[in-house]
N, CA, C, O and the ligand as a Tripos MOL2 file, in Angstrom:
@<TRIPOS>MOLECULE
protein
  289   287    73     0     0
PROTEIN
NO_CHARGES

@<TRIPOS>ATOM
      1 N          -2.6770  -29.6580   28.3220 N.3       1 MET1
      2 CA         -3.6710  -28.7270   28.5390 C.3       1 MET1
      3 C          -4.7700  -28.7740   27.3930 C.2       1 MET1
      4 O          -4.4620  -28.9470   26.2140 O.2       1 MET1
      5 N          -5.8950  -28.6310   27.7700 N.am      2 SER2
      6 CA         -6.9760  -28.7160   26.8200 C.3       2 SER2
      7 C          -8.1150  -27.5570   27.2580 C.2       2 SER2
      8 O          -8.9130  -27.6680   28.1890 O.2       2 SER2
      9 N          -7.9910  -26.5290   26.4330 N.am      3 GLY3
     10 CA         -8.9690  -25.3680   26.6460 C.3       3 GLY3
     11 C          -9.5160  -24.6960   25.3620 C.2       3 GLY3
     12 O          -8.8700  -23.9000   24.6800 O.2       3 GLY3
     13 N         -10.6400  -25.0600   25.1400 N.am      4 PRO4
     14 CA        -11.2620  -24.6160   23.7550 C.3       4 PRO4
     15 C         -11.6260  -22.9930   23.8190 C.2       4 PRO4
     16 O         -11.9340  -22.2640   22.8770 O.2       4 PRO4
     17 N         -11.4900  -22.6500   25.2700 N.am      5 GLY5
     18 CA        -12.1350  -21.2160   25.3560 C.3       5 GLY5
     19 C         -10.8210  -20.4620   25.0020 C.2       5 GLY5
     20 O         -10.9510  -19.3340   24.5270 O.2       5 GLY5
     21 N          -9.6990  -20.9090   25.1640 N.am      6 GLN6
     22 CA         -8.3970  -20.0910   24.9330 C.3       6 GLN6
     23 C          -8.4430  -19.6740   23.3570 C.2       6 GLN6
     24 O          -8.3520  -20.5320   22.4790 O.2       6 GLN6
     25 N          -8.5770  -18.4410   23.1030 N.am      7 LYS7
     26 CA         -8.4050  -17.9530   21.8360 C.3       7 LYS7
     27 C          -7.0160  -17.6660   21.4590 C.2       7 LYS7
     28 O          -6.3640  -17.0070   22.2690 O.2       7 LYS7
     29 N          -6.3560  -18.1030   20.1990 N.am      8 ASN8
     30 CA         -5.2430  -17.8000   19.8670 C.3       8 ASN8
     31 C          -5.3460  -16.5250   18.9870 C.2       8 ASN8
     32 O          -5.8960  -16.6280   17.8900 O.2       8 ASN8
     33 N          -4.8750  -15.3840   19.3770 N.am      9 PRO9
     34 CA         -5.0820  -14.2240   18.5200 C.3       9 PRO9
     35 C          -4.1850  -14.3510   17.2760 C.2       9 PRO9
     36 O          -2.9690  -14.5280   17.3410 O.2       9 PRO9
     37 N          -4.7940  -14.2600   16.2940 N.am     10 ARG10
     38 CA         -4.1800  -14.4320   14.8340 C.3      10 ARG10
     39 C          -3.2130  -13.3930   14.5680 C.2      10 ARG10
     40 O          -3.5410  -12.2130   14.6880 O.2      10 ARG10
     41 N          -2.0330  -13.7350   14.2120 N.am     11 VAL11
     42 CA         -0.9560  -12.7030   13.9880 C.3      11 VAL11
     43 C          -0.6350  -12.6410   12.2980 C.2      11 VAL11
     44 O          -0.4610  -13.6530   11.6200 O.2      11 VAL11
     45 N          -0.6030  -11.4890   11.8600 N.am     12 VAL12
     46 CA         -0.2280  -11.4210   10.3630 C.3      12 VAL12
     47 C           0.9140  -10.5650   10.3550 C.2      12 VAL12
     48 O           1.0360   -9.7030   11.2250 O.2      12 VAL12
     49 N           1.8190  -10.7310    9.3940 N.am     13 PRO13
     50 CA          3.0660  -10.0550    9.0110 C.3      13 PRO13
     51 C           2.6460   -8.7740    8.4890 C.2      13 PRO13
     52 O           1.6620   -8.7180    7.7500 O.2      13 PRO13
     53 N           3.3760   -7.6220    8.8390 N.am     14 CYS14
     54 CA          3.0240   -6.4290    8.4890 C.3      14 CYS14
     55 C           3.6060   -6.3430    6.9910 C.2      14 CYS14
     56 O           4.8360   -6.3090    6.9430 O.2      14 CYS14
     57 N           2.9620   -6.3040    5.8240 N.am     15 PRO15
     58 CA          3.4550   -5.9890    4.6160 C.3      15 PRO15
     59 C           4.6480   -5.0950    4.3760 C.2      15 PRO15
     60 O           5.4020   -5.2960    3.4240 O.2      15 PRO15
     61 N           4.8270   -4.0860    5.2550 N.am     16 THR16
     62 CA          6.0030   -3.2920    4.9220 C.3      16 THR16
     63 C           7.3250   -3.6690    5.7010 C.2      16 THR16
     64 O           8.4580   -3.6720    5.2180 O.2      16 THR16
     65 N           6.9780   -3.9790    6.9660 N.am     17 CYS17
     66 CA          8.2560   -4.1560    7.7480 C.3      17 CYS17
     67 C           8.2590   -5.8060    8.2650 C.2      17 CYS17
     68 O           9.2450   -6.2850    8.8270 O.2      17 CYS17
     69 N           7.2160   -6.4660    8.0360 N.am     18 GLY18
     70 CA          7.0390   -7.8910    8.3440 C.3      18 GLY18
     71 C           7.0780   -8.0610    9.9530 C.2      18 GLY18
     72 O           7.3920   -9.1370   10.4620 O.2      18 GLY18
     73 N           6.7770   -7.0580   10.6260 N.am     19 ARG19
     74 CA          6.5580   -7.1690   12.0320 C.3      19 ARG19
     75 C           5.1110   -7.7930   12.1290 C.2      19 ARG19
     76 O           4.2250   -7.5430   11.3120 O.2      19 ARG19
     77 N           4.9510   -8.7190   13.3270 N.am     20 GLU20
     78 CA          3.8610   -9.3780   13.5630 C.3      20 GLU20
     79 C           2.8960   -8.4890   14.1590 C.2      20 GLU20
     80 O           3.1280   -7.8250   15.1690 O.2      20 GLU20
     81 N           1.7410   -8.4860   13.4780 N.am     21 VAL21
     82 CA          0.5710   -7.7710   14.0230 C.3      21 VAL21
     83 C          -0.4680   -8.3430   14.4430 C.2      21 VAL21
     84 O          -1.0960   -8.9680   13.5880 O.2      21 VAL21
     85 N          -0.9750   -8.3410   15.7570 N.am     22 PRO22
     86 CA         -1.9950   -9.1110   16.1210 C.3      22 PRO22
     87 C          -3.4920   -8.5820   15.3190 C.2      22 PRO22
     88 O          -3.9210   -7.4320   15.2220 O.2      22 PRO22
     89 N          -4.0550   -9.7980   14.8310 N.am     23 TRP23
     90 CA         -5.2360   -9.3620   14.0900 C.3      23 TRP23
     91 C          -6.4750   -9.1240   14.9730 C.2      23 TRP23
     92 O          -7.4320   -9.8980   14.9410 O.2      23 TRP23
     93 N          -6.4290   -7.9150   15.8500 N.am     24 THR24
     94 CA         -7.5350   -7.5590   16.6960 C.3      24 THR24
     95 C          -7.8600   -6.2350   16.3710 C.2      24 THR24
     96 O          -7.1140   -5.5400   15.6820 O.2      24 THR24
     97 N          -9.1820   -5.7510   16.9310 N.am     25 PRO25
     98 CA         -9.8020   -4.5880   16.7560 C.3      25 PRO25
     99 C          -8.7700   -3.5300   17.2050 C.2      25 PRO25
    100 O          -8.6420   -2.4680   16.5960 O.2      25 PRO25
    101 N          -8.0760   -3.8400   18.2400 N.am     26 ALA26
    102 CA         -6.9870   -2.9490   18.8290 C.3      26 ALA26
    103 C          -5.8700   -2.6260   17.7920 C.2      26 ALA26
    104 O          -5.2830   -1.5820   18.0750 O.2      26 ALA26
    105 N          -5.4580   -3.1980   16.7540 N.am     27 SER27
    106 CA         -4.6640   -3.1530   15.7830 C.3      27 SER27
    107 C          -5.2920   -2.3080   14.6670 C.2      27 SER27
    108 O          -5.8310   -2.7770   13.6650 O.2      27 SER27
    109 N          -5.1570   -0.9990   14.9610 N.am     28 ARG28
    110 CA         -5.9980    0.0040   14.1110 C.3      28 ARG28
    111 C          -5.4530   -0.2160   12.6540 C.2      28 ARG28
    112 O          -6.2450   -0.2860   11.7140 O.2      28 ARG28
    113 N          -4.3470   -0.3060   12.5040 N.am     29 TRP29
    114 CA         -3.6720   -0.2930   11.0640 C.3      29 TRP29
    115 C          -3.2460   -1.5980   10.4760 C.2      29 TRP29
    116 O          -2.3210   -1.7600    9.6800 O.2      29 TRP29
    117 N          -4.0530   -2.5210   10.9790 N.am     30 ARG30
    118 CA         -4.0130   -3.8680   10.3970 C.3      30 ARG30
    119 C          -4.1760   -3.8800    8.9720 C.2      30 ARG30
    120 O          -4.9600   -3.0030    8.6100 O.2      30 ARG30
    121 N          -3.6810   -4.6060    7.9940 N.am     31 PRO31
    122 CA         -2.5900   -5.5110    8.4910 C.3      31 PRO31
    123 C          -1.2910   -4.9670    8.6880 C.2      31 PRO31
    124 O          -0.2880   -5.6750    8.7770 O.2      31 PRO31
    125 N          -1.2850   -3.6530    8.7610 N.am     32 PHE32
    126 CA          0.0470   -3.1550    9.0960 C.3      32 PHE32
    127 C           0.2850   -2.8830   10.5650 C.2      32 PHE32
    128 O          -0.6590   -2.8640   11.3550 O.2      32 PHE32
    129 N           1.3830   -2.6990   10.8930 N.am     33 CYS33
    130 CA          1.7180   -2.5450   12.2790 C.3      33 CYS33
    131 C           1.4320   -1.1410   12.7730 C.2      33 CYS33
    132 O           1.1810   -0.9390   13.9610 O.2      33 CYS33
    133 N           1.4660   -0.2050   11.9050 N.am     34 SER34
    134 CA          1.4160    1.1670   12.2800 C.3      34 SER34
    135 C           1.0160    1.9960   11.1830 C.2      34 SER34
    136 O           1.0620    1.5820   10.0240 O.2      34 SER34
    137 N           0.5890    3.2570   11.5170 N.am     35 GLU35
    138 CA          0.1820    4.1120   10.1750 C.3      35 GLU35
    139 C           1.1040    4.2320    9.3590 C.2      35 GLU35
    140 O           0.8910    4.1990    8.1470 O.2      35 GLU35
    141 N           2.3860    4.4060    9.9200 N.am     36 ARG36
    142 CA          3.5020    4.8560    9.1340 C.3      36 ARG36
    143 C           3.6980    3.7220    8.0780 C.2      36 ARG36
    144 O           3.8320    4.0340    6.8950 O.2      36 ARG36
    145 N           3.7190    2.4560    8.4570 N.am     37 CYS37
    146 CA          3.7980    1.3750    7.6290 C.3      37 CYS37
    147 C           2.7320    1.3490    6.4280 C.2      37 CYS37
    148 O           2.9700    1.0770    5.2510 O.2      37 CYS37
    149 N           1.5670    1.6780    6.9730 N.am     38 ARG38
    150 CA          0.5220    1.7950    5.8950 C.3      38 ARG38
    151 C           0.7830    2.8530    4.9270 C.2      38 ARG38
    152 O           0.6020    2.6360    3.7290 O.2      38 ARG38
    153 N           1.2220    4.0630    5.3830 N.am     39 LEU39
    154 CA          1.5110    5.1140    4.5940 C.3      39 LEU39
    155 C           2.6530    4.6080    3.5990 C.2      39 LEU39
    156 O           2.5380    4.7100    2.3780 O.2      39 LEU39
    157 N           3.6560    4.1080    4.1700 N.am     40 ILE40
    158 CA          4.7150    3.7210    3.2820 C.3      40 ILE40
    159 C           4.1520    2.7350    2.0210 C.2      40 ILE40
    160 O           4.4120    2.8760    0.8260 O.2      40 ILE40
    161 N           3.4750    1.9070    2.5200 N.am     41 ASP41
    162 CA          3.0580    0.8030    1.5850 C.3      41 ASP41
    163 C           2.2220    1.5500    0.6300 C.2      41 ASP41
    164 O           2.3110    1.1520   -0.5310 O.2      41 ASP41
    165 N           1.4100    2.5660    0.8540 N.am     42 LEU42
    166 CA          0.6360    3.2050   -0.1130 C.3      42 LEU42
    167 C           1.5140    4.0070   -0.9740 C.2      42 LEU42
    168 O           1.2810    4.1010   -2.1790 O.2      42 LEU42
    169 N           2.6410    4.6640   -0.3430 N.am     43 GLY43
    170 CA          3.4960    5.5300   -1.1470 C.3      43 GLY43
    171 C           4.3720    4.6760   -2.0140 C.2      43 GLY43
    172 O           4.7760    5.2120   -3.0460 O.2      43 GLY43
    173 N           4.7200    3.4860   -1.7820 N.am     44 GLN44
    174 CA          5.2870    2.6400   -2.8660 C.3      44 GLN44
    175 C           4.4320    2.2630   -3.8880 C.2      44 GLN44
    176 O           4.8080    2.2190   -5.0600 O.2      44 GLN44
    177 N           3.2540    1.9720   -3.5120 N.am     45 TRP45
    178 CA          2.2310    1.6740   -4.6610 C.3      45 TRP45
    179 C           2.1100    2.7830   -5.3840 C.2      45 TRP45
    180 O           2.2480    2.6660   -6.6020 O.2      45 TRP45
    181 N           1.8480    4.0060   -4.8590 N.am     46 ALA46
    182 CA          1.7690    5.1180   -5.7980 C.3      46 ALA46
    183 C           2.9540    5.4870   -6.6500 C.2      46 ALA46
    184 O           2.9260    6.0200   -7.7590 O.2      46 ALA46
    185 N           3.9720    5.1240   -5.9630 N.am     47 ALA47
    186 CA          5.4000    5.4650   -6.7300 C.3      47 ALA47
    187 C           5.4460    4.4590   -7.8120 C.2      47 ALA47
    188 O           5.8620    4.7580   -8.9320 O.2      47 ALA47
    189 N           5.0730    3.3930   -7.5390 N.am     48 GLU48
    190 CA          5.3330    2.2890   -8.5930 C.3      48 GLU48
    191 C           4.3580    2.7660   -9.8180 C.2      48 GLU48
    192 O           4.6220    2.6370  -11.0130 O.2      48 GLU48
    193 N           3.2120    3.3270   -9.2810 N.am     49 ARG49
    194 CA          2.2510    3.5830  -10.4180 C.3      49 ARG49
    195 C           2.6690    4.9620  -11.3270 C.2      49 ARG49
    196 O           2.3730    5.1220  -12.5120 O.2      49 ARG49
    197 N           3.3890    5.8660  -10.5210 N.am     50 TYR50
    198 CA          3.6480    6.9640  -11.1360 C.3      50 TYR50
    199 C           5.3720    6.7450  -12.0500 C.2      50 TYR50
    200 O           5.9020    7.4780  -12.8860 O.2      50 TYR50
    201 N           5.7370    5.7440  -11.5820 N.am     51 ARG51
    202 CA          7.1730    5.4270  -12.1950 C.3      51 ARG51
    203 C           6.8620    4.5020  -13.3180 C.2      51 ARG51
    204 O           7.2650    3.3420  -13.2350 O.2      51 ARG51
    205 N           6.2110    4.8780  -14.3210 N.am     52 ILE52
    206 CA          6.0720    4.0740  -15.2780 C.3      52 ILE52
    207 C           7.0710    4.2630  -16.3470 C.2      52 ILE52
    208 O           6.9680    5.2440  -17.0850 O.2      52 ILE52
    209 N           8.0950    3.3550  -16.5090 N.am     53 PRO53
    210 CA          9.1940    3.5490  -17.4890 C.3      53 PRO53
    211 C           8.8530    3.4620  -18.9940 C.2      53 PRO53
    212 O           8.0400    2.6610  -19.4550 O.2      53 PRO53
    213 N           9.4540    4.2360  -19.6120 N.am     54 GLY54
    214 CA          8.9670    4.2820  -21.1150 C.3      54 GLY54
    215 C           8.3480    5.6160  -21.5480 C.2      54 GLY54
    216 O           7.7400    6.4170  -20.8360 O.2      54 GLY54
    217 N           8.5920    5.6860  -22.7060 N.am     55 GLU55
    218 CA          7.9070    6.8450  -23.1810 C.3      55 GLU55
    219 C           6.7130    6.6830  -24.0340 C.2      55 GLU55
    220 O           6.4140    7.5140  -24.8910 O.2      55 GLU55
    221 N           6.0350    5.6190  -23.8000 N.am     56 GLU56
    222 CA          4.7290    5.3700  -24.2300 C.3      56 GLU56
    223 C           3.6790    5.9410  -23.5220 C.2      56 GLU56
    224 O           3.2220    5.4240  -22.5030 O.2      56 GLU56
    225 N           3.1990    7.1580  -24.0870 N.am     57 ALA57
    226 CA          2.0720    7.7030  -23.3650 C.3      57 ALA57
    227 C           0.7130    7.0350  -23.5600 C.2      57 ALA57
    228 O           0.3790    6.6780  -24.6890 O.2      57 ALA57
    229 N          -0.0470    6.8590  -22.5550 N.am     58 PRO58
    230 CA         -1.4720    6.3590  -22.6190 C.3      58 PRO58
    231 C          -2.2300    7.0390  -23.5370 C.2      58 PRO58
    232 O          -1.7910    8.0420  -24.1000 O.2      58 PRO58
    233 N          -3.4850    6.5300  -23.7780 N.am     59 SER59
    234 CA         -4.3300    7.3130  -24.7230 C.3      59 SER59
    235 C          -4.3940    8.8160  -24.3460 C.2      59 SER59
    236 O          -4.1970    9.2020  -23.1940 O.2      59 SER59
    237 N          -4.6690    9.6120  -25.3430 N.am     60 GLY60
    238 CA         -4.6920   11.1380  -25.0840 C.3      60 GLY60
    239 C          -3.4550   11.7180  -25.4630 C.2      60 GLY60
    240 O          -3.1870   12.8970  -25.2310 O.2      60 GLY60
    241 N          -2.6610   10.8940  -26.0610 N.am     61 ALA61
    242 CA         -1.3160   11.6300  -26.3990 C.3      61 ALA61
    243 C          -1.3790   12.4200  -27.7070 C.2      61 ALA61
    244 O          -1.5310   11.7930  -28.7550 O.2      61 ALA61
    245 N          -1.2760   13.7200  -27.7180 N.am     62 ARG62
    246 CA         -1.3390   14.5420  -28.8300 C.3      62 ARG62
    247 C           0.0970   14.4490  -29.5770 C.2      62 ARG62
    248 O           0.1760   14.1970  -30.7790 O.2      62 ARG62
    249 N           1.0060   14.6320  -28.9090 N.am     63 GLY63
    250 CA          2.3460   14.6730  -29.5410 C.3      63 GLY63
    251 C           3.3950   14.3570  -28.5810 C.2      63 GLY63
    252 O           3.1840   14.2170  -27.3760 O.2      63 GLY63
    253 N           4.6510   14.2360  -29.2040 N.am     64 PRO64
    254 CA          5.7760   13.8990  -28.3220 C.3      64 PRO64
    255 C           5.8780   14.6720  -27.0600 C.2      64 PRO64
    256 O           6.0960   14.2090  -25.9400 O.2      64 PRO64
    257 N           5.6720   16.0480  -27.4280 N.am     65 GLU65
    258 CA          5.7930   16.9460  -26.2790 C.3      65 GLU65
    259 C           4.6430   18.0260  -26.0220 C.2      65 GLU65
    260 O           4.7500   19.2510  -26.0780 O.2      65 GLU65
    261 N           3.6020   17.3160  -25.7490 N.am     66 GLY66
    262 CA          2.3490   18.1990  -25.8230 C.3      66 GLY66
    263 C           2.0590   18.2180  -24.2810 C.2      66 GLY66
    264 O           1.3030   17.4170  -23.7320 O.2      66 GLY66
    265 N           2.7070   19.1700  -23.6770 N.am     67 GLU67
    266 CA          2.5040   19.2580  -22.3600 C.3      67 GLU67
    267 C           1.7250   20.5390  -21.7440 C.2      67 GLU67
    268 O           1.8820   20.9280  -20.5870 O.2      67 GLU67
    269 N           0.9020   21.1050  -22.6500 N.am     68 ARG68
    270 CA          0.0670   22.3490  -22.4410 C.3      68 ARG68
    271 C          -1.3900   21.9740  -22.4350 C.2      68 ARG68
    272 O          -2.0980   22.1610  -23.4240 O.2      68 ARG68
    273 N          -1.7800   21.5100  -21.4550 N.am     69 GLU69
    274 CA         -3.2370   21.0650  -21.6240 C.3      69 GLU69
    275 C          -3.9370   22.1060  -20.8320 C.2      69 GLU69
    276 O          -5.0820   22.4040  -21.1690 O.2      69 GLU69
    277 N          -3.3850   22.6910  -19.8260 N.am     70 ASP70
    278 CA         -4.2830   23.7020  -19.0900 C.3      70 ASP70
    279 C          -4.2260   24.9580  -19.7820 C.2      70 ASP70
    280 O          -5.2250   25.6760  -19.7300 O.2      70 ASP70
    281 N          -3.3630   25.2810  -20.3290 N.am     71 GLU71
    282 CA         -3.2520   26.4730  -21.1010 C.3      71 GLU71
    283 C          -4.1400   26.3920  -22.4450 C.2      71 GLU71
    284 O          -4.2470   25.3740  -23.1300 O.2      71 GLU71
    285 N          -4.6170   27.3430  -22.6480 N.am     72 ARG72
    286 CA         -5.3850   27.2780  -23.9410 C.3      72 ARG72
    287 C          -4.9740   28.1320  -25.0470 C.2      72 ARG72
    288 O          -5.5870   28.0970  -26.1140 O.2      72 ARG72
    289 ZN          5.1540   -2.3670   10.0140 Zn       73 ZN73
@<TRIPOS>BOND
     1     1     2 1
     2     2     3 1
     3     3     4 2
     4     3     5 am
     5     5     6 1
     6     6     7 1
     7     7     8 2
     8     7     9 am
     9     9    10 1
    10    10    11 1
    11    11    12 2
    12    11    13 am
    13    13    14 1
    14    14    15 1
    15    15    16 2
    16    15    17 am
    17    17    18 1
    18    18    19 1
    19    19    20 2
    20    19    21 am
    21    21    22 1
    22    22    23 1
    23    23    24 2
    24    23    25 am
    25    25    26 1
    26    26    27 1
    27    27    28 2
    28    27    29 am
    29    29    30 1
    30    30    31 1
    31    31    32 2
    32    31    33 am
    33    33    34 1
    34    34    35 1
    35    35    36 2
    36    35    37 am
    37    37    38 1
    38    38    39 1
    39    39    40 2
    40    39    41 am
    41    41    42 1
    42    42    43 1
    43    43    44 2
    44    43    45 am
    45    45    46 1
    46    46    47 1
    47    47    48 2
    48    47    49 am
    49    49    50 1
    50    50    51 1
    51    51    52 2
    52    51    53 am
    53    53    54 1
    54    54    55 1
    55    55    56 2
    56    55    57 am
    57    57    58 1
    58    58    59 1
    59    59    60 2
    60    59    61 am
    61    61    62 1
    62    62    63 1
    63    63    64 2
    64    63    65 am
    65    65    66 1
    66    66    67 1
    67    67    68 2
    68    67    69 am
    69    69    70 1
    70    70    71 1
    71    71    72 2
    72    71    73 am
    73    73    74 1
    74    74    75 1
    75    75    76 2
    76    75    77 am
    77    77    78 1
    78    78    79 1
    79    79    80 2
    80    79    81 am
    81    81    82 1
    82    82    83 1
    83    83    84 2
    84    83    85 am
    85    85    86 1
    86    86    87 1
    87    87    88 2
    88    87    89 am
    89    89    90 1
    90    90    91 1
    91    91    92 2
    92    91    93 am
    93    93    94 1
    94    94    95 1
    95    95    96 2
    96    95    97 am
    97    97    98 1
    98    98    99 1
    99    99   100 2
   100    99   101 am
   101   101   102 1
   102   102   103 1
   103   103   104 2
   104   103   105 am
   105   105   106 1
   106   106   107 1
   107   107   108 2
   108   107   109 am
   109   109   110 1
   110   110   111 1
   111   111   112 2
   112   111   113 am
   113   113   114 1
   114   114   115 1
   115   115   116 2
   116   115   117 am
   117   117   118 1
   118   118   119 1
   119   119   120 2
   120   119   121 am
   121   121   122 1
   122   122   123 1
   123   123   124 2
   124   123   125 am
   125   125   126 1
   126   126   127 1
   127   127   128 2
   128   127   129 am
   129   129   130 1
   130   130   131 1
   131   131   132 2
   132   131   133 am
   133   133   134 1
   134   134   135 1
   135   135   136 2
   136   135   137 am
   137   137   138 1
   138   138   139 1
   139   139   140 2
   140   139   141 am
   141   141   142 1
   142   142   143 1
   143   143   144 2
   144   143   145 am
   145   145   146 1
   146   146   147 1
   147   147   148 2
   148   147   149 am
   149   149   150 1
   150   150   151 1
   151   151   152 2
   152   151   153 am
   153   153   154 1
   154   154   155 1
   155   155   156 2
   156   155   157 am
   157   157   158 1
   158   158   159 1
   159   159   160 2
   160   159   161 am
   161   161   162 1
   162   162   163 1
   163   163   164 2
   164   163   165 am
   165   165   166 1
   166   166   167 1
   167   167   168 2
   168   167   169 am
   169   169   170 1
   170   170   171 1
   171   171   172 2
   172   171   173 am
   173   173   174 1
   174   174   175 1
   175   175   176 2
   176   175   177 am
   177   177   178 1
   178   178   179 1
   179   179   180 2
   180   179   181 am
   181   181   182 1
   182   182   183 1
   183   183   184 2
   184   183   185 am
   185   185   186 1
   186   186   187 1
   187   187   188 2
   188   187   189 am
   189   189   190 1
   190   190   191 1
   191   191   192 2
   192   191   193 am
   193   193   194 1
   194   194   195 1
   195   195   196 2
   196   195   197 am
   197   197   198 1
   198   198   199 1
   199   199   200 2
   200   199   201 am
   201   201   202 1
   202   202   203 1
   203   203   204 2
   204   203   205 am
   205   205   206 1
   206   206   207 1
   207   207   208 2
   208   207   209 am
   209   209   210 1
   210   210   211 1
   211   211   212 2
   212   211   213 am
   213   213   214 1
   214   214   215 1
   215   215   216 2
   216   215   217 am
   217   217   218 1
   218   218   219 1
   219   219   220 2
   220   219   221 am
   221   221   222 1
   222   222   223 1
   223   223   224 2
   224   223   225 am
   225   225   226 1
   226   226   227 1
   227   227   228 2
   228   227   229 am
   229   229   230 1
   230   230   231 1
   231   231   232 2
   232   231   233 am
   233   233   234 1
   234   234   235 1
   235   235   236 2
   236   235   237 am
   237   237   238 1
   238   238   239 1
   239   239   240 2
   240   239   241 am
   241   241   242 1
   242   242   243 1
   243   243   244 2
   244   243   245 am
   245   245   246 1
   246   246   247 1
   247   247   248 2
   248   247   249 am
   249   249   250 1
   250   250   251 1
   251   251   252 2
   252   251   253 am
   253   253   254 1
   254   254   255 1
   255   255   256 2
   256   255   257 am
   257   257   258 1
   258   258   259 1
   259   259   260 2
   260   259   261 am
   261   261   262 1
   262   262   263 1
   263   263   264 2
   264   263   265 am
   265   265   266 1
   266   266   267 1
   267   267   268 2
   268   267   269 am
   269   269   270 1
   270   270   271 1
   271   271   272 2
   272   271   273 am
   273   273   274 1
   274   274   275 1
   275   275   276 2
   276   275   277 am
   277   277   278 1
   278   278   279 1
   279   279   280 2
   280   279   281 am
   281   281   282 1
   282   282   283 1
   283   283   284 2
   284   283   285 am
   285   285   286 1
   286   286   287 1
   287   287   288 2
@<TRIPOS>SUBSTRUCTURE
     1 MET1         2 RESIDUE 1 A MET
     2 SER2         6 RESIDUE 1 A SER
     3 GLY3        10 RESIDUE 1 A GLY
     4 PRO4        14 RESIDUE 1 A PRO
     5 GLY5        18 RESIDUE 1 A GLY
     6 GLN6        22 RESIDUE 1 A GLN
     7 LYS7        26 RESIDUE 1 A LYS
     8 ASN8        30 RESIDUE 1 A ASN
     9 PRO9        34 RESIDUE 1 A PRO
    10 ARG10       38 RESIDUE 1 A ARG
    11 VAL11       42 RESIDUE 1 A VAL
    12 VAL12       46 RESIDUE 1 A VAL
    13 PRO13       50 RESIDUE 1 A PRO
    14 CYS14       54 RESIDUE 1 A CYS
    15 PRO15       58 RESIDUE 1 A PRO
    16 THR16       62 RESIDUE 1 A THR
    17 CYS17       66 RESIDUE 1 A CYS
    18 GLY18       70 RESIDUE 1 A GLY
    19 ARG19       74 RESIDUE 1 A ARG
    20 GLU20       78 RESIDUE 1 A GLU
    21 VAL21       82 RESIDUE 1 A VAL
    22 PRO22       86 RESIDUE 1 A PRO
    23 TRP23       90 RESIDUE 1 A TRP
    24 THR24       94 RESIDUE 1 A THR
    25 PRO25       98 RESIDUE 1 A PRO
    26 ALA26      102 RESIDUE 1 A ALA
    27 SER27      106 RESIDUE 1 A SER
    28 ARG28      110 RESIDUE 1 A ARG
    29 TRP29      114 RESIDUE 1 A TRP
    30 ARG30      118 RESIDUE 1 A ARG
    31 PRO31      122 RESIDUE 1 A PRO
    32 PHE32      126 RESIDUE 1 A PHE
    33 CYS33      130 RESIDUE 1 A CYS
    34 SER34      134 RESIDUE 1 A SER
    35 GLU35      138 RESIDUE 1 A GLU
    36 ARG36      142 RESIDUE 1 A ARG
    37 CYS37      146 RESIDUE 1 A CYS
    38 ARG38      150 RESIDUE 1 A ARG
    39 LEU39      154 RESIDUE 1 A LEU
    40 ILE40      158 RESIDUE 1 A ILE
    41 ASP41      162 RESIDUE 1 A ASP
    42 LEU42      166 RESIDUE 1 A LEU
    43 GLY43      170 RESIDUE 1 A GLY
    44 GLN44      174 RESIDUE 1 A GLN
    45 TRP45      178 RESIDUE 1 A TRP
    46 ALA46      182 RESIDUE 1 A ALA
    47 ALA47      186 RESIDUE 1 A ALA
    48 GLU48      190 RESIDUE 1 A GLU
    49 ARG49      194 RESIDUE 1 A ARG
    50 TYR50      198 RESIDUE 1 A TYR
    51 ARG51      202 RESIDUE 1 A ARG
    52 ILE52      206 RESIDUE 1 A ILE
    53 PRO53      210 RESIDUE 1 A PRO
    54 GLY54      214 RESIDUE 1 A GLY
    55 GLU55      218 RESIDUE 1 A GLU
    56 GLU56      222 RESIDUE 1 A GLU
    57 ALA57      226 RESIDUE 1 A ALA
    58 PRO58      230 RESIDUE 1 A PRO
    59 SER59      234 RESIDUE 1 A SER
    60 GLY60      238 RESIDUE 1 A GLY
    61 ALA61      242 RESIDUE 1 A ALA
    62 ARG62      246 RESIDUE 1 A ARG
    63 GLY63      250 RESIDUE 1 A GLY
    64 PRO64      254 RESIDUE 1 A PRO
    65 GLU65      258 RESIDUE 1 A GLU
    66 GLY66      262 RESIDUE 1 A GLY
    67 GLU67      266 RESIDUE 1 A GLU
    68 ARG68      270 RESIDUE 1 A ARG
    69 GLU69      274 RESIDUE 1 A GLU
    70 ASP70      278 RESIDUE 1 A ASP
    71 GLU71      282 RESIDUE 1 A GLU
    72 ARG72      286 RESIDUE 1 A ARG
    73 ZN73       289 GROUP 0 **** ****
């Protein structure tokens, strides 16, 4: 069969669960399969960000235990 008119819907794997997601406007959460997977992925990203191991504080470290910034 030869039909150039037949479009093959592009399918991408969901970054979170690996499920195949058709790359169509109908897929609202692409490249994720669902909103949940999207949130999970964002959650992991944030978790990794906040999960910085080590005691090295970035710039702005006044002391080893200076956790009173709100209080004056
Ligand atoms: Zn998924």
